[in-house]
Each structure stands twice: as structure tokens, then as C-alpha cells.
LOVOSE-822300 format. One record per atom (N, C-alpha, C, O): x, y, z; residue number from 1. Coordinates in Angstrom, 2 decimals. Example, Ala and Ser with C-alpha at 12.3 -4.5 7.8 and 13.67 -1.06 7.14 Angstrom:
! LOVOSE-822300
<pt xx="13.19" yy="-5.69" zz="7.80" mikol="1"/>
<pt xx="12.30" yy="-4.50" zz="7.80" mikol="1"/>
<pt xx="13.20" yy="-3.30" zz="7.80" mikol="1"/>
<pt xx="14.24" yy="-3.32" zz="8.46" mikol="1"/>
<pt xx="12.85" yy="-2.25" zz="7.08" mikol="2"/>
<pt xx="13.67" yy="-1.06" zz="7.14" mikol="2"/>
<pt xx="12.90" yy="0.03" zz="7.87" mikol="2"/>
<pt xx="13.41" yy="1.14" zz="8.04" mikol="2"/>
This chain:
! LOVOSE-822300
<pt xx="20.96" yy="5.80" zz="-31.20" mikol="1"/>
<pt xx="19.64" yy="5.36" zz="-30.80" mikol="1"/>
<pt xx="19.27" yy="6.04" zz="-29.48" mikol="1"/>
<pt xx="20.07" yy="6.06" zz="-28.54" mikol="1"/>
<pt xx="18.08" yy="6.57" zz="-29.40" mikol="2"/>
<pt xx="17.59" yy="7.27" zz="-28.22" mikol="2"/>
<pt xx="16.63" yy="6.35" zz="-27.46" mikol="2"/>
<pt xx="15.67" yy="5.84" zz="-28.03" mikol="2"/>
<pt xx="16.92" yy="6.15" zz="-26.18" mikol="3"/>
<pt xx="16.01" yy="5.34" zz="-25.36" mikol="3"/>
<pt xx="14.81" yy="6.20" zz="-24.98" mikol="3"/>
<pt xx="14.98" yy="7.28" zz="-24.41" mikol="3"/>
<pt xx="13.61" yy="5.73" zz="-25.28" mikol="4"/>
<pt xx="12.40" yy="6.49" zz="-25.00" mikol="4"/>
<pt xx="11.64" yy="5.98" zz="-23.79" mikol="4"/>
<pt xx="10.80" yy="6.70" zz="-23.25" mikol="4"/>
<pt xx="11.92" yy="4.77" zz="-23.35" mikol="5"/>
<pt xx="11.20" yy="4.22" zz="-22.20" mikol="5"/>
<pt xx="12.03" yy="3.12" zz="-21.56" mikol="5"/>
<pt xx="12.86" yy="2.48" zz="-22.20" mikol="5"/>
<pt xx="11.79" yy="2.93" zz="-20.29" mikol="6"/>
<pt xx="12.40" yy="1.83" zz="-19.55" mikol="6"/>
<pt xx="11.25" yy="1.09" zz="-18.87" mikol="6"/>
<pt xx="10.40" yy="1.71" zz="-18.23" mikol="6"/>
<pt xx="11.25" yy="-0.21" zz="-19.00" mikol="7"/>
<pt xx="10.20" yy="-1.04" zz="-18.40" mikol="7"/>
<pt xx="10.87" yy="-2.02" zz="-17.46" mikol="7"/>
<pt xx="11.89" yy="-2.62" zz="-17.81" mikol="7"/>
<pt xx="10.31" yy="-2.20" zz="-16.27" mikol="8"/>
<pt xx="10.87" yy="-3.16" zz="-15.34" mikol="8"/>
<pt xx="9.76" yy="-3.86" zz="-14.59" mikol="8"/>
<pt xx="8.63" yy="-3.38" zz="-14.54" mikol="8"/>
<pt xx="10.10" yy="-4.99" zz="-14.02" mikol="9"/>
<pt xx="9.17" yy="-5.81" zz="-13.25" mikol="9"/>
<pt xx="9.53" yy="-5.64" zz="-11.78" mikol="9"/>
<pt xx="10.57" yy="-6.12" zz="-11.34" mikol="9"/>
<pt xx="8.67" yy="-4.95" zz="-11.03" mikol="10"/>
<pt xx="8.98" yy="-4.70" zz="-9.62" mikol="10"/>
<pt xx="8.56" yy="-5.86" zz="-8.72" mikol="10"/>
<pt xx="9.34" yy="-6.28" zz="-7.86" mikol="10"/>
<pt xx="7.36" yy="-6.39" zz="-8.91" mikol="11"/>
<pt xx="6.82" yy="-7.41" zz="-8.02" mikol="11"/>
<pt xx="7.64" yy="-8.68" zz="-8.03" mikol="11"/>
<pt xx="7.69" yy="-9.39" zz="-9.04" mikol="11"/>
<pt xx="8.29" yy="-8.98" zz="-6.91" mikol="12"/>
<pt xx="9.08" yy="-10.18" zz="-6.79" mikol="12"/>
<pt xx="10.48" yy="-10.04" zz="-7.38" mikol="12"/>
<pt xx="11.30" yy="-10.95" zz="-7.25" mikol="12"/>
<pt xx="10.75" yy="-8.91" zz="-8.01" mikol="13"/>
<pt xx="12.06" yy="-8.69" zz="-8.61" mikol="13"/>
<pt xx="12.76" yy="-7.55" zz="-7.85" mikol="13"/>
<pt xx="13.75" yy="-7.79" zz="-7.17" mikol="13"/>
<pt xx="12.24" yy="-6.34" zz="-7.98" mikol="14"/>
<pt xx="12.81" yy="-5.20" zz="-7.26" mikol="14"/>
<pt xx="12.19" yy="-5.03" zz="-5.87" mikol="14"/>
<pt xx="12.80" yy="-4.45" zz="-4.97" mikol="14"/>
<pt xx="10.97" yy="-5.54" zz="-5.70" mikol="15"/>
<pt xx="10.27" yy="-5.46" zz="-4.43" mikol="15"/>
<pt xx="9.89" yy="-6.87" zz="-4.01" mikol="15"/>
<pt xx="9.24" yy="-7.58" zz="-4.77" mikol="15"/>
<pt xx="10.28" yy="-7.26" zz="-2.82" mikol="16"/>
<pt xx="9.97" yy="-8.60" zz="-2.32" mikol="16"/>
<pt xx="8.47" yy="-8.76" zz="-2.13" mikol="16"/>
<pt xx="7.81" yy="-7.85" zz="-1.63" mikol="16"/>
<pt xx="7.94" yy="-9.89" zz="-2.52" mikol="17"/>
<pt xx="6.52" yy="-10.16" zz="-2.33" mikol="17"/>
<pt xx="6.25" yy="-10.92" zz="-1.04" mikol="17"/>
<pt xx="5.09" yy="-11.18" zz="-0.71" mikol="17"/>
<pt xx="7.29" yy="-11.28" zz="-0.31" mikol="18"/>
<pt xx="7.10" yy="-11.96" zz="0.97" mikol="18"/>
<pt xx="6.67" yy="-10.93" zz="2.00" mikol="18"/>
<pt xx="7.41" yy="-9.99" zz="2.29" mikol="18"/>
<pt xx="5.46" yy="-11.10" zz="2.56" mikol="19"/>
<pt xx="4.99" yy="-10.09" zz="3.52" mikol="19"/>
<pt xx="5.80" yy="-10.14" zz="4.81" mikol="19"/>
<pt xx="6.08" yy="-11.21" zz="5.34" mikol="19"/>
<pt xx="6.16" yy="-8.95" zz="5.32" mikol="20"/>
<pt xx="6.88" yy="-8.93" zz="6.60" mikol="20"/>
<pt xx="5.96" yy="-9.34" zz="7.74" mikol="20"/>
<pt xx="4.74" yy="-9.24" zz="7.63" mikol="20"/>
<pt xx="6.55" yy="-9.80" zz="8.82" mikol="21"/>
<pt xx="5.76" yy="-10.23" zz="9.98" mikol="21"/>
<pt xx="4.89" yy="-9.11" zz="10.51" mikol="21"/>
<pt xx="3.80" yy="-9.36" zz="11.02" mikol="21"/>
<pt xx="5.37" yy="-7.86" zz="10.41" mikol="22"/>
<pt xx="4.58" yy="-6.73" zz="10.90" mikol="22"/>
<pt xx="3.27" yy="-6.60" zz="10.14" mikol="22"/>
<pt xx="2.27" yy="-6.17" zz="10.72" mikol="22"/>
<pt xx="3.24" yy="-6.96" zz="8.86" mikol="23"/>
<pt xx="1.99" yy="-6.90" zz="8.09" mikol="23"/>
<pt xx="0.98" yy="-7.89" zz="8.64" mikol="23"/>
<pt xx="-0.20" yy="-7.57" zz="8.75" mikol="23"/>
<pt xx="1.44" yy="-9.09" zz="8.97" mikol="24"/>
<pt xx="0.52" yy="-10.08" zz="9.55" mikol="24"/>
<pt xx="-0.03" yy="-9.59" zz="10.89" mikol="24"/>
<pt xx="-1.21" yy="-9.76" zz="11.19" mikol="24"/>
<pt xx="0.85" yy="-8.97" zz="11.69" mikol="25"/>
<pt xx="0.41" yy="-8.46" zz="12.98" mikol="25"/>
<pt xx="-0.66" yy="-7.39" zz="12.80" mikol="25"/>
<pt xx="-1.65" yy="-7.36" zz="13.53" mikol="25"/>
<pt xx="-0.48" yy="-6.50" zz="11.83" mikol="26"/>
<pt xx="-1.46" yy="-5.45" zz="11.58" mikol="26"/>
<pt xx="-2.76" yy="-6.03" zz="11.04" mikol="26"/>
<pt xx="-3.84" yy="-5.57" zz="11.40" mikol="26"/>
<pt xx="-2.68" yy="-7.03" zz="10.17" mikol="27"/>
<pt xx="-3.90" yy="-7.65" zz="9.67" mikol="27"/>
<pt xx="-4.70" yy="-8.26" zz="10.82" mikol="27"/>
<pt xx="-5.93" yy="-8.14" zz="10.86" mikol="27"/>
<pt xx="-4.02" yy="-8.90" zz="11.74" mikol="28"/>
<pt xx="-4.68" yy="-9.47" zz="12.91" mikol="28"/>
<pt xx="-5.31" yy="-8.36" zz="13.75" mikol="28"/>
<pt xx="-6.46" yy="-8.47" zz="14.16" mikol="28"/>
<pt xx="-4.55" yy="-7.30" zz="13.99" mikol="29"/>
<pt xx="-5.04" yy="-6.18" zz="14.80" mikol="29"/>
<pt xx="-6.27" yy="-5.52" zz="14.18" mikol="29"/>
<pt xx="-7.18" yy="-5.10" zz="14.89" mikol="29"/>
<pt xx="-6.29" yy="-5.44" zz="12.85" mikol="30"/>
<pt xx="-7.40" yy="-4.79" zz="12.14" mikol="30"/>
<pt xx="-8.52" yy="-5.75" zz="11.78" mikol="30"/>
<pt xx="-9.52" yy="-5.34" zz="11.20" mikol="30"/>
<pt xx="-8.36" yy="-7.02" zz="12.12" mikol="31"/>
<pt xx="-9.39" yy="-8.02" zz="11.81" mikol="31"/>
<pt xx="-9.49" yy="-8.36" zz="10.34" mikol="31"/>
<pt xx="-10.57" yy="-8.66" zz="9.83" mikol="31"/>
<pt xx="-8.36" yy="-8.32" zz="9.64" mikol="32"/>
<pt xx="-8.33" yy="-8.60" zz="8.20" mikol="32"/>
<pt xx="-7.78" yy="-10.00" zz="7.95" mikol="32"/>
<pt xx="-7.01" yy="-10.53" zz="8.74" mikol="32"/>
<pt xx="-8.19" yy="-10.58" zz="6.83" mikol="33"/>
<pt xx="-7.64" yy="-11.86" zz="6.40" mikol="33"/>
<pt xx="-6.21" yy="-11.66" zz="5.92" mikol="33"/>
<pt xx="-5.81" yy="-10.55" zz="5.57" mikol="33"/>
<pt xx="-5.44" yy="-12.74" zz="5.91" mikol="34"/>
<pt xx="-4.06" yy="-12.69" zz="5.44" mikol="34"/>
<pt xx="-4.03" yy="-12.22" zz="3.98" mikol="34"/>
<pt xx="-4.75" yy="-12.75" zz="3.13" mikol="34"/>
<pt xx="-3.19" yy="-11.24" zz="3.70" mikol="35"/>
<pt xx="-3.07" yy="-10.70" zz="2.35" mikol="35"/>
<pt xx="-4.01" yy="-9.55" zz="2.05" mikol="35"/>
<pt xx="-3.84" yy="-8.87" zz="1.04" mikol="35"/>
<pt xx="-4.98" yy="-9.32" zz="2.91" mikol="36"/>
<pt xx="-5.98" yy="-8.27" zz="2.67" mikol="36"/>
<pt xx="-5.38" yy="-6.87" zz="2.71" mikol="36"/>
<pt xx="-5.79" yy="-6.00" zz="1.94" mikol="36"/>
<pt xx="-4.43" yy="-6.65" zz="3.59" mikol="37"/>
<pt xx="-3.81" yy="-5.33" zz="3.70" mikol="37"/>
<pt xx="-3.06" yy="-4.97" zz="2.42" mikol="37"/>
<pt xx="-3.16" yy="-3.84" zz="1.95" mikol="37"/>
<pt xx="-2.33" yy="-5.91" zz="1.88" mikol="38"/>
<pt xx="-1.62" yy="-5.66" zz="0.62" mikol="38"/>
<pt xx="-2.61" yy="-5.37" zz="-0.50" mikol="38"/>
<pt xx="-2.38" yy="-4.47" zz="-1.31" mikol="38"/>
<pt xx="-3.71" yy="-6.11" zz="-0.54" mikol="39"/>
<pt xx="-4.73" yy="-5.87" zz="-1.57" mikol="39"/>
<pt xx="-5.29" yy="-4.46" zz="-1.43" mikol="39"/>
<pt xx="-5.49" yy="-3.77" zz="-2.43" mikol="39"/>
<pt xx="-5.55" yy="-4.04" zz="-0.19" mikol="40"/>
<pt xx="-6.11" yy="-2.71" zz="0.03" mikol="40"/>
<pt xx="-5.16" yy="-1.63" zz="-0.45" mikol="40"/>
<pt xx="-5.60" yy="-0.63" zz="-1.01" mikol="40"/>
<pt xx="-3.87" yy="-1.81" zz="-0.23" mikol="41"/>
<pt xx="-2.88" yy="-0.80" zz="-0.62" mikol="41"/>
<pt xx="-2.66" yy="-0.80" zz="-2.13" mikol="41"/>
<pt xx="-2.76" yy="0.25" zz="-2.76" mikol="41"/>
<pt xx="-2.38" yy="-1.95" zz="-2.70" mikol="42"/>
<pt xx="-2.00" yy="-2.00" zz="-4.11" mikol="42"/>
<pt xx="-3.17" yy="-1.86" zz="-5.08" mikol="42"/>
<pt xx="-2.96" yy="-1.50" zz="-6.24" mikol="42"/>
<pt xx="-4.39" yy="-2.15" zz="-4.63" mikol="43"/>
<pt xx="-5.55" yy="-2.05" zz="-5.52" mikol="43"/>
<pt xx="-6.54" yy="-0.98" zz="-5.09" mikol="43"/>
<pt xx="-7.68" yy="-0.96" zz="-5.56" mikol="43"/>
<pt xx="-6.14" yy="-0.11" zz="-4.20" mikol="44"/>
<pt xx="-7.00" yy="0.99" zz="-3.75" mikol="44"/>
<pt xx="-7.16" yy="1.98" zz="-4.91" mikol="44"/>
<pt xx="-6.22" yy="2.18" zz="-5.67" mikol="44"/>
<pt xx="-8.33" yy="2.61" zz="-5.05" mikol="45"/>
<pt xx="-8.52" yy="3.57" zz="-6.14" mikol="45"/>
<pt xx="-7.51" yy="4.72" zz="-6.16" mikol="45"/>
<pt xx="-7.22" yy="5.25" zz="-7.23" mikol="45"/>
<pt xx="-6.96" yy="5.10" zz="-5.01" mikol="46"/>
<pt xx="-6.00" yy="6.20" zz="-4.95" mikol="46"/>
<pt xx="-4.61" yy="5.76" zz="-5.42" mikol="46"/>
<pt xx="-3.79" yy="6.60" zz="-5.79" mikol="46"/>
<pt xx="-4.32" yy="4.45" zz="-5.40" mikol="47"/>
<pt xx="-2.98" yy="3.96" zz="-5.71" mikol="47"/>
<pt xx="-2.51" yy="4.36" zz="-7.10" mikol="47"/>
<pt xx="-1.37" yy="4.77" zz="-7.27" mikol="47"/>
<pt xx="-3.37" yy="4.25" zz="-8.09" mikol="48"/>
<pt xx="-2.98" yy="4.62" zz="-9.46" mikol="48"/>
<pt xx="-2.63" yy="6.11" zz="-9.52" mikol="48"/>
<pt xx="-1.66" yy="6.49" zz="-10.18" mikol="48"/>
<pt xx="-3.42" yy="6.94" zz="-8.84" mikol="49"/>
<pt xx="-3.09" yy="8.37" zz="-8.80" mikol="49"/>
<pt xx="-1.76" yy="8.61" zz="-8.10" mikol="49"/>
<pt xx="-1.00" yy="9.48" zz="-8.50" mikol="49"/>
<pt xx="-1.48" yy="7.84" zz="-7.08" mikol="50"/>
<pt xx="-0.20" yy="7.94" zz="-6.36" mikol="50"/>
<pt xx="0.96" yy="7.60" zz="-7.28" mikol="50"/>
<pt xx="1.97" yy="8.30" zz="-7.30" mikol="50"/>
<pt xx="0.82" yy="6.52" zz="-8.04" mikol="51"/>
<pt xx="1.88" yy="6.11" zz="-8.97" mikol="51"/>
<pt xx="2.15" yy="7.16" zz="-10.04" mikol="51"/>
<pt xx="3.27" yy="7.29" zz="-10.53" mikol="51"/>
<pt xx="1.11" yy="7.92" zz="-10.41" mikol="52"/>
<pt xx="1.24" yy="8.92" zz="-11.47" mikol="52"/>
<pt xx="1.51" yy="10.33" zz="-10.93" mikol="52"/>
<pt xx="1.50" yy="11.29" zz="-11.69" mikol="52"/>
<pt xx="1.73" yy="10.44" zz="-9.62" mikol="53"/>
<pt xx="2.06" yy="11.73" zz="-9.04" mikol="53"/>
<pt xx="0.87" yy="12.65" zz="-8.85" mikol="53"/>
<pt xx="1.04" yy="13.85" zz="-8.62" mikol="53"/>
<pt xx="-0.34" yy="12.11" zz="-8.94" mikol="54"/>
<pt xx="-1.54" yy="12.92" zz="-8.77" mikol="54"/>
<pt xx="-2.10" yy="12.84" zz="-7.35" mikol="54"/>
<pt xx="-3.11" yy="13.46" zz="-7.04" mikol="54"/>
<pt xx="-1.44" yy="12.08" zz="-6.50" mikol="55"/>
<pt xx="-1.86" yy="11.92" zz="-5.10" mikol="55"/>
<pt xx="-0.61" yy="11.79" zz="-4.25" mikol="55"/>
<pt xx="0.49" yy="11.54" zz="-4.76" mikol="55"/>
<pt xx="-0.79" yy="11.95" zz="-2.95" mikol="56"/>
<pt xx="0.32" yy="11.82" zz="-2.00" mikol="56"/>
<pt xx="0.10" yy="10.56" zz="-1.17" mikol="56"/>
<pt xx="-1.03" yy="10.07" zz="-1.08" mikol="56"/>
<pt xx="1.15" yy="10.03" zz="-0.56" mikol="57"/>
<pt xx="0.98" yy="8.86" zz="0.30" mikol="57"/>
<pt xx="-0.08" yy="9.08" zz="1.39" mikol="57"/>
<pt xx="-0.79" yy="8.14" zz="1.76" mikol="57"/>
<pt xx="-0.18" yy="10.30" zz="1.91" mikol="58"/>
<pt xx="-1.20" yy="10.59" zz="2.93" mikol="58"/>
<pt xx="-2.62" yy="10.40" zz="2.38" mikol="58"/>
<pt xx="-3.52" yy="10.00" zz="3.13" mikol="58"/>
<pt xx="-2.82" yy="10.68" zz="1.10" mikol="59"/>
<pt xx="-4.14" yy="10.49" zz="0.49" mikol="59"/>
<pt xx="-4.52" yy="9.01" zz="0.51" mikol="59"/>
<pt xx="-5.67" yy="8.66" zz="0.77" mikol="59"/>
<pt xx="-3.55" yy="8.16" zz="0.24" mikol="60"/>
<pt xx="-3.81" yy="6.72" zz="0.28" mikol="60"/>
<pt xx="-4.11" yy="6.26" zz="1.71" mikol="60"/>
<pt xx="-5.04" yy="5.49" zz="1.93" mikol="60"/>
<pt xx="-3.32" yy="6.74" zz="2.67" mikol="61"/>
<pt xx="-3.56" yy="6.37" zz="4.07" mikol="61"/>
<pt xx="-4.96" yy="6.77" zz="4.51" mikol="61"/>
<pt xx="-5.66" yy="5.99" zz="5.14" mikol="61"/>
<pt xx="-5.37" yy="7.99" zz="4.17" mikol="62"/>
<pt xx="-6.71" yy="8.45" zz="4.56" mikol="62"/>
<pt xx="-7.79" yy="7.61" zz="3.90" mikol="62"/>
<pt xx="-8.81" yy="7.31" zz="4.52" mikol="62"/>
<pt xx="-7.59" yy="7.24" zz="2.64" mikol="63"/>
<pt xx="-8.56" yy="6.40" zz="1.95" mikol="63"/>
<pt xx="-8.71" yy="5.04" zz="2.60" mikol="63"/>
<pt xx="-9.82" yy="4.54" zz="2.76" mikol="63"/>
<pt xx="-7.60" yy="4.45" zz="2.99" mikol="64"/>
<pt xx="-7.65" yy="3.14" zz="3.66" mikol="64"/>
<pt xx="-8.27" yy="3.28" zz="5.04" mikol="64"/>
<pt xx="-9.04" yy="2.41" zz="5.46" mikol="64"/>
<pt xx="-7.95" yy="4.36" zz="5.75" mikol="65"/>
<pt xx="-8.56" yy="4.59" zz="7.07" mikol="65"/>
<pt xx="-10.08" yy="4.70" zz="6.94" mikol="65"/>
<pt xx="-10.82" yy="4.15" zz="7.76" mikol="65"/>
<pt xx="-10.55" yy="5.41" zz="5.91" mikol="66"/>
<pt xx="-12.01" yy="5.51" zz="5.69" mikol="66"/>
<pt xx="-12.60" yy="4.13" zz="5.40" mikol="66"/>
<pt xx="-13.65" yy="3.78" zz="5.92" mikol="66"/>
<pt xx="-11.91" yy="3.37" zz="4.56" mikol="67"/>
<pt xx="-12.40" yy="2.03" zz="4.18" mikol="67"/>
<pt xx="-12.49" yy="1.11" zz="5.40" mikol="67"/>
<pt xx="-13.42" yy="0.32" zz="5.52" mikol="67"/>
<pt xx="-11.51" yy="1.23" zz="6.30" mikol="68"/>
<pt xx="-11.50" yy="0.40" zz="7.50" mikol="68"/>
<pt xx="-12.39" yy="0.96" zz="8.61" mikol="68"/>
<pt xx="-12.72" yy="0.26" zz="9.56" mikol="68"/>
<pt xx="-12.77" yy="2.23" zz="8.49" mikol="69"/>
<pt xx="-13.57" yy="2.86" zz="9.52" mikol="69"/>
<pt xx="-12.79" yy="3.16" zz="10.79" mikol="69"/>
<pt xx="-13.34" yy="3.09" zz="11.90" mikol="69"/>
<pt xx="-11.51" yy="3.49" zz="10.64" mikol="70"/>
<pt xx="-10.67" yy="3.81" zz="11.80" mikol="70"/>
<pt xx="-10.39" yy="5.32" zz="11.79" mikol="70"/>
<pt xx="-10.49" yy="5.95" zz="10.73" mikol="70"/>
<pt xx="-10.05" yy="5.91" zz="12.94" mikol="71"/>
<pt xx="-9.80" yy="7.35" zz="12.99" mikol="71"/>
<pt xx="-8.64" yy="7.78" zz="12.10" mikol="71"/>
<pt xx="-7.66" yy="7.05" zz="11.90" mikol="71"/>
<pt xx="-8.77" yy="8.99" zz="11.55" mikol="72"/>
<pt xx="-7.72" yy="9.58" zz="10.71" mikol="72"/>
<pt xx="-6.42" yy="9.65" zz="11.51" mikol="72"/>
<pt xx="-6.40" yy="10.09" zz="12.66" mikol="72"/>
<pt xx="-5.34" yy="9.22" zz="10.89" mikol="73"/>
<pt xx="-4.02" yy="9.23" zz="11.53" mikol="73"/>
<pt xx="-3.69" yy="7.95" zz="12.27" mikol="73"/>
<pt xx="-2.56" yy="7.77" zz="12.73" mikol="73"/>
<pt xx="-4.66" yy="7.06" zz="12.39" mikol="74"/>
<pt xx="-4.42" yy="5.85" zz="13.18" mikol="74"/>
<pt xx="-3.52" yy="4.84" zz="12.47" mikol="74"/>
<pt xx="-3.00" yy="3.92" zz="13.11" mikol="74"/>
<pt xx="-3.32" yy="4.98" zz="11.18" mikol="75"/>
<pt xx="-2.46" yy="4.04" zz="10.45" mikol="75"/>
<pt xx="-1.03" yy="4.56" zz="10.28" mikol="75"/>
<pt xx="-0.24" yy="3.95" zz="9.56" mikol="75"/>
<pt xx="-0.69" yy="5.67" zz="10.93" mikol="76"/>
<pt xx="0.67" yy="6.19" zz="10.83" mikol="76"/>
<pt xx="1.69" yy="5.17" zz="11.34" mikol="76"/>
<pt xx="2.77" yy="5.02" zz="10.76" mikol="76"/>
<pt xx="1.36" yy="4.47" zz="12.41" mikol="77"/>
<pt xx="2.27" yy="3.45" zz="12.94" mikol="77"/>
<pt xx="2.40" yy="2.28" zz="11.97" mikol="77"/>
<pt xx="3.48" yy="1.69" zz="11.87" mikol="77"/>
<pt xx="1.34" yy="1.94" zz="11.27" mikol="78"/>
<pt xx="1.39" yy="0.86" zz="10.29" mikol="78"/>
<pt xx="2.36" yy="1.25" zz="9.16" mikol="78"/>
<pt xx="3.16" yy="0.43" zz="8.73" mikol="78"/>
<pt xx="2.27" yy="2.49" zz="8.70" mikol="79"/>
<pt xx="3.17" yy="2.96" zz="7.64" mikol="79"/>
<pt xx="4.62" yy="2.88" zz="8.12" mikol="79"/>
<pt xx="5.51" yy="2.49" zz="7.36" mikol="79"/>
<pt xx="4.85" yy="3.24" zz="9.36" mikol="80"/>
<pt xx="6.20" yy="3.18" zz="9.92" mikol="80"/>
<pt xx="6.70" yy="1.74" zz="9.98" mikol="80"/>
<pt xx="7.86" yy="1.47" zz="9.68" mikol="80"/>
<pt xx="5.83" yy="0.81" zz="10.37" mikol="81"/>
<pt xx="6.21" yy="-0.60" zz="10.45" mikol="81"/>
<pt xx="6.50" yy="-1.16" zz="9.07" mikol="81"/>
<pt xx="6.83" yy="-2.33" zz="8.93" mikol="81"/>
């Protein structure tokens, strides 16, 4: 038998859904509601392209920076956190 696909559940299984304290700090700094930063990342139009290899992480960062109206490169520290 040949395995043709592997399916897994990442959210809450392979990836913790508990937001780190640094995410709350960034949401406060950016004037966002709790959970808004995760929504922006996981449901951003570029995210699907990123998952399929049609975009780079920098493309997502720039898209979120545009959405927030902050200078390009200003979210590099957030990515590091």
C-alpha cells in the first residue's frame, strides 16, 4: 500500500493555541484587541499563499504592516518575539 497523503491537526495539537505574553504586549502596543494579532496573521490574504509556497514570510509581514499603517520593517521585532 502506498501512502498518498498525510493529514494532521496543528491547532492545539502540534502548535499551542495559548498566546504568549509577548503577543499580548504587542497587541497593546499596536492598539489591537486581544486575539486580533493572531487573526491578522492566520486569516491574512497572503497566509494561504505562504502555506502553499507562493509567498515568503516577509510578504506577510509587509501586508500586515500595510494593514496596520506602520512603517515597513517595523514588525521585525514582533516576528522575533
